[in-house]
N, C-alpha and C positions, 0 to 999 in steps of 0.2 A: 273783545280777548277768543281766540281759538280755545275750541273745546280740543279735548284729548281724543273724542272721535273726530273728530275731522283735522286732526293730526295723522289719525289713526288711517282712516278713509285716503288721503291725501299720500301716504308714503305709503298707503296698497297699490293703491294706481301709477309710481316712480318703479314701485319696489322690478318691476322687469323692462323700463327703459335699457334700453342700450347705454352702458361706463357706468348707472346709479348703485348697481351692484357693489356693493363696497367702497361705496367714494365715500369722501371725506365726510358730505355733508348727507350720507346713507348713514353715516356710523353714528351722526350725531344726531341724527332725527329717532333713530333707533335708543340711544342714552337713555336721549331726552325723555320717550314715551316710557321706557324703561324704571326712569324716577319720578313720572306722576303716574306707576301701577303698583299694585301688587301684586300684579300674576306675573310669575319669574317664567321667566326662560328655560325648558328644560333643554338636555344633550340631546345631541339627535328630532328635536325637533323642528319645523319648517317655519319661516320667518313668514309666513303667510296663515300659517295654524296657529302662529305665537297671536299672528298682528289684529287674526278673528277673535281669539280669545278674547284678548284685551277691548275688542270693540265691543262685547254681545255682555259682556261682567259690566256694570257699571258700577256695581257696589264696591268692585276692588281697582274703582280706578278716582281720582281727581278729577273733578269735572273739568278745572278749567289753567289755564299756565297764562306767564303772564312772559 
């Protein structure tokens, strides 16, 4: 089972790939991460900053998903 931290790390690596930003897969992964954490994405926040906050806040994150 993959941890939330592993998913966030993968997403941080993919986010700068050509044609990934805004793709169906990117949006699905972002929604999955959002459903597994209590850390809210704030208006105007860079996606990288939000992912960084999720990664470093274990209290606000369910650690595993299916």
